[in-house]
Steps between C-alpha positions, in 0.01 A plus 500: 500500500827680580496880479667655193811691615512872432743654253708631792516156663599341171775757446633445852499123450687529170757730660563250780544221244744711298706582811508134600621401153774766513623358829508149353681602182881477507671832542677631190875556507603810690638781287876490553705799608753520221684779680594255777792341310665457162450124505210270586421129512167377363348237728264218417240670721483786251694769686821693442750493786757783495868406514684774693842379389575296188788251506710597199848571369621809320480473122874576476575170679325293233789395278508295181146596392567842351289461184185368668548747787496793259199362312291455813600839640406671173165320488427589863601864458267540201213342690552725805486803268166389359645381167430164330688206655487120486427228751833327565599137551844452658597139439807283524773378732442484874666755726593747226305793641159484333291596802776726635494696175124559518528640853811701416332646191212633709739663748711650221202647318357648820836660582488669160139623527459879522371643826122474525466237226304185594740231616513161333341234719597132506234239580611140553248230419569137581463233237211334687305829508494557123123446500468817708654720230168639365403621849845653545472680167173650619669647807785652299316626194394840633814581698728786397804278557666272243528137616729214405342167593776252575473121510823321590575147380190473284432159346210262453459128555338258259159503671497876563248714311559832675727601214181578308412765758843654461467505120173691527646749746812565291283584202258693719179325401205714397603792723861504388801493730505816712740759358665532842574125540789294360579133568853366561564131562810287555530134406759234434291397198476705186149375421386466865388140435701182569616323183322176595174695525540634148606158368195341663271760346651427160454123542140500625335790323279463193697785346849490661612827345206694645547342846862608519415846366256539791784450748767699318267794444526590869863604455399695192294729724831639630632753252847507657695176546824536692729197513741437791783256437766338714792732566865445414771466761613858444144631537458301820821646643383848395185444706702391804736796465210741459341381824833507684565859397145612572515362854862605555626153588858607431607218265611539140416269211821298531421420863133428435528287186629167641240481776220625276577241234521221758163613638339483154660163426355339814157618391544417131367845420626841397231767534418824673328306777811286554717815511269658760502184715880497490514866606269431793723214613814708455363800687399277788849352522649850494266614781358770272126554503328556167254792491153378410431553131 
């Protein structure tokens, strides 16, 4: 008959088992250093990587979107001051400055913050990492900083169910969305779902109306909808001229217009992105470097 272990031996054995289990358990996410940068990227591994320098343009260079610019800036300013603000969906035409506006809004608000006030932090989360949002919320909840979570080009395919995770996060679930977290997303689709997906849901569901409501209700979680539309020829030329003046390229509107219009015609597009691509080409031909934005 085996001897009965003493209380001390049992305690030692249990301690060794507990230590072994701790070593086997996956390590929790490291607490990020939010003082390291004003912008971060959330990775699928569950960590926040600081971004020392954000690629962005000055808000003054974003032409043809004055109304939505002012709305997003006002919403962001209120949030940074600890006042009520809405999650925002920036939707519409490609290349019209949706993601540029989000990044420019953060920089503008931080430039206006009084000395010593917590700076507004921007956290980019990729579309494929949406499932990691609850863990990210947990890391941000107790911080003294306000955070804008930013997902660029957000949309969902017909067999994608991660939109349900996003819906829960936008509403906050049982804990509620942290008061220091706001969610901004850009998309070419107003309802984030392809039309054929919604049509298919309507055709195959027992209750078509309820099926479509399930998809559309995701967009309803965004209190602020900002629409971006294709720009006119004059607005496009204003964008080109604004860039040319900002970078001191030395050409007036009359000299720029013919080439700028030809550039847009060959691409069948007039947008802020097209204007910026033309300016890059022009500056290269003029042997003038463009300062990094």
